[in-house]
N, C-alpha and C positions, 0 to 999 in steps of 0.2 A: 564628443557628447552623442552624436548621431549613432556611432557604433555601439555605445552603451544602451541606447534605447532599443536598437535592433536586437542586441544580444538578449535583453530582457524579454522582448516579444517572442523571440525564438525559444527561450527557456520555458516560458509559460505555455506557448502553443504546443510544443513537443510534449511537455509534461501532461497537459490536459488530454491531448489526442491519444497518448499511449495508454492511458489508464482510466478514462472516464467510464468506458463501457464496463470495466471491472468493478468500479464503484457502484454503478447502477445495478449491475447483476447481483453484486453482493448484498446490497440493501434489499433487493427483491427476494433473495433466497431466505433472508431472516424475517420475511413477512411484510415488507413495506409495499403499499399500493404504489401505482405509478405516480400519483400526486405526492406521496410521502417520499419516494425515491427522488423525484424532481426537486422537492424542497431540500432534501439532504444534500444533493449535488450543488444546488445554489448556495446553501449555507456554507458548505466547505469552500467554495470559490471565494465567497465574501470574507470568510474568516481568514483564509490564506492570504488574500489581498491586504486586508487590514493589518494583520500582523507583519507581513513582509514590508509594507510601506512604513508602519510605525516603528518597528525595530531598526530598519535600515536608516531612517532619519534620526532616530535617537542615538545610535552608536556610530553613524557614518561608516557602516560596513554593509556589504552586499548580503544581507540576511534573507534567505529564501525560505519561506514556510509553505508547505504543501500538505495535501492529505496523505494519509498513510496507505501506500500501495500494498505493502505486505499485509496491512490490516484489512484491506479490502479482500485480499486473497483468503484471509481467515474467515471472512463472512461467506465467501463463495463455497469454501470447504465445509461450512457449518451444516449440521443436519437440521433441516427446517421443521421437521415434524415436532409439533408441540411448542415451538418457539413463536410466540406472538411478537409483533414488532415492538410493543411496549416493553417486553422483557429484554429485547435486544437493545433498546434505547437505555434501559436501566444499566445494562452492561457497558454501553458506551460512556455513560455518565461516570460510572465507577472508574473506568479506564482513565478518563480525563482527570479525575480527582487524584488518582495514583501518580499520574505524571506531574501534577502540580506539587504533590508531596515530595517528589524527588528533588524539587528545587528548594522547598522549605525544610526538608529533612534530608540532607546530603547522604546520610548513611543508607537510606533506602535506594537512592540512585546508585551508590557504589555496590550495593548488594545485587541489584539487577544487572549491572554491567559486568559483574563478576560471575554470573552464570557461565559455566564452562562453554567456551566457544563451540566445541564439537556438538554439544547437546542443543544449544540454541540454534545453530546452523542446521542441524539435522531436523529439528522440529519444523523450521521454516521450509526446508526441502520437502518434508512430508506433506506440508500444507500445499505447496506449489505443484507437487508431482501430478496429482489428478487433473489439475487445471492444464498442465502442459501436455497431458495426453489428449486433451480435447481436439486439437487440430487433426490428429489421426482419426478420431471418431467422426469428426465432421466430414472429412473427406470420404469416409465410407457411407455415411448417411445422406450427405448432400454434396456429391462430387462436383456437380456443375457450379455450385455456389462457393464451396470451400476451396477447391483446387486453385482457381484464379487468385484468391486472397493469399494463399501460401506462395504461389509463384511470384506475385508482386513483392511480398516480404523478402523472398530469397534474392530477387534482383536488386532491390534497394539495400539489402544488408551487405551485398557485395560492393555496390557503388557508393552508397552514402548511408552508413549504418544508423545515424541519428534519425533519419526520416523513414526507416524501414517500417516501424510500427504505425506511424501516422499514415503512411501510404497504404498499408494493409487495412487500416480502419476506413480510409476513403474507398478502397476496393470493396470492403464489406458493406459500406453504405450503398454503393451502386448495386451490389448483389441483393441487399434487402429491398431496395426499391423495385428491382426486377421480380423479386419473390412476392412482395406484399402490395405492390402498386403505390399509390400516393394517398390512400385513404387514411394512413396513420397521421398525416399532417392536418387533418380536419379537426375542428373543435377547439375549445379553449384550453385543452390540456397542455398545449405547447407553450402557453404563456408562463412566465416565471411565477411560481407560487411559493408561499411559506405556510407550512402546516405544523401546528403544535401536536406533539405526541406525548401523552402522559407516561412517565417512566414507571415500569413495574420491576421491583427488585427481587428477582428470583435467584436464590443462592446457586442453584445448579447452572443457570445460564451465565451468571457472573463468573463462576469457576471455569466453565467450558468455553465461554466466548470472551468475557471481559478480560480475564487474566492472560490468555494467549494474545489477545489484541494488544494489551499493554506491553507484554514481553517483546513481541515482534516489532512493535513500534519503537521501543527503546533500543533494542539490539540491532534491528534491521534498518532503522531510519535515523534516529537521533545520534547514536554513537558514530556511524559513518559520516553523518552530516558535520559533526564537530571535527572529524578527521580531515574532511575536505577543506573546511574553513582554516584549520591550522596549517594544512599543506600550503595554502596560498598566503600565509602570514597573518591570519586574523585570529585574535584571541577573544572569542565571544563569551560573555558571562553565562555560565550554564544556568544559574538560578533564574535569570530573566527569561531565558528560553523555556525552561520547564514550567515555571509558574504561569507565564502568559499563554503558552500553547495548551497547558493542562486546563486552565480555567476557561479559556475560549472553547476548547473541545467539550467541556462539561456543559457550557451554556448552549453550544450548538447541537448537543446530543438530543435535546428535547425538540429540536426542529428537524431531526432526521439525519444529521451528520455523524459519522463515526469518530474520527479523530484527525487532528492536524499535528504536524511535527516539522522538525528541521529537514530541509531538502538535502539529498545527497547527490544523486546523479545530475539533476538539472542545476544544482548549486555550482557545479564545476563550470557551467557556462557563464554565470554571472560573477564568479570569483576569479576567473582566469584572465590573463592578459588580453585575450580576444575581446573582452568586455571593455577594457580601457587600459592603455599602457601605464597610466598612473594608478598605483595601488590604492591611493586615498580617494579616488573618484569612481570606483566601481560600484559604489552603493546606488548610483543612478540606474544601473542595469537592473538591480533588484526592485527598485521603485517602478521601473517600466514593466517588469514582470507582474508586479502586484496590480498595476492599473489594467494590464491585459487580462488578468484573471477576473476582474470585475466584469469586463465586457463578455468574456467567455461564459461567465456564470449566468448571464441573461439568456443564454441558449440552453439552459438546463432542461427546460421542458421539451425542446426539440430533441435533445440528446436522449432523454428518457423515452420519448415516444419512439425514436429510432430503435433503441435497444428492445423495447417491448414488442415491436413489430417483427423482429427477427426470430427465427428458430433459436431457442436458448443455446443449443450446442454451438451455433455459429458465433454467438457473442463470446462464449467461453473460449472458443478456439482463438479468436483475436486476442483475448486476455492471455491465453497460453503463450502466444507469440510474444506478448509484451513482457511477460515475466520469465521467459526462457533464460535470459541472462542472469536473473536473480537465482534461478534454480541451479545453474552452473556454479555460481559463486557460493551458494549455500552448500552444495555437495562437496565442493573443493574445501571449504572451511571445515566441514564436518569430518572429512577423512584425511586432513593433512597431517595429523599427529597419529602415528601408528598405534601408540599405546591406548588411544581412545576410540579406535575404529569400531570395536564391538559395541560399546554403549551407544555410539553415534548411529550405527546401523539399526540397533534395536529401537532407538527413538524414532528414526525415520520410518521403520516398518509399522510400528504401532500407530504413529500419526497418520501415515498414508492409508492405513486400513479403514479409517472412517468409523471405527467401532464406537459405540456408546454404552457406557456402563454406569448404572445408577443415575441416568439422566445427564451424565457429564461426557463431553465429546473427546475425541481421540487426541487432540493437541495436548490437553492436560495430561492424559494418561501416557502419551509418548514422552513428555518431559519427565514425568514421575518415574517411569520404567527406566529411562536412560540414566537418571540421577542415581537410582538404586543400584543399577548394574555398575556404574562408574565407582560408586562408594564400595561396593562389594569386591570389585577387582582391584581397587586402588592399592591395598596393602600388598597383595600378591604381585602386582605389577612392579611395585617399588623394589621387591626382592629379585624379580626375574628380569627386570629391565624393560617391562612392557610387553604387550602382545605384538608379536612380530608378524609382518605381512608375509604371506606365502603365495 
């Protein structure tokens, strides 16, 4: 039992430490104030904890629910000009409703999961690419602050990969304190707060932000999450996960949270034998993770203040280190089929370009361009045996 509690604590702590800065930065990019970003982070922690504990107790399985890290990357990559946070919240709410509909209307879920893997992976890679460039830019702009962070990450990545990003975040915190002093700790802003944000349903923001958020959450988090569960022998009902996470995400949207979903990477900690030798008792680890998330959520104000006190590029640099593995996985998935490499590269380039057409962001256009090219080349490839790598 003790090992299960420790495994849950490690899963929650590593999940929080590796991506909370990305979440806060993403919310701020789409217009959130510090108080609204703090509220969003707190709500995401509470929502993740409540669903993790509730679903794990209900099904006696280690069901880990977390916020969408690829979704936070979508926010960071968004073009903030003209996007008020109310419009972003409207997009979050639509995303949550769509996830719930995947549970109530299985055909929608099947349609999303059948988006060609090369296109979905390339879109995510295009979103992550500019973020992963940030460590390079940070070293050029703030060498004395950024270089030690990257050195710490490299050392831990060699010695203990699981703790590489948390250690880099700790190094970043030290660097931020050295840069900004301790003034950021003053005031009531560091106390946990909840702020209501009235949603604004802007069709352009829904298409350019809400739909990519929905797609990467489904393809980049929920689908891999189910694969992890199945790998360790757990058959989790999809309807329960989609409906519960979708509805909770929609409710949390008006309090600043973007979306919660089934965990993938951290789920491997609570579902594996290291959590408990007995397959039927690993749910305790997930409950422990949920309880830990509640405690971590109480520090949302401090986390937001820390992020706000730092040079923005420094926070994005840490986020870039956190999602570097996801970028590698996405690029590998996008290019593994030779016949689909051209549409995948087109999707990647358009998405990574950051272009905005008719008020709609590059993630949507990348997906559309890739799909059109794949359809156009499909018949020709079927006759020629595909595009050959040269």
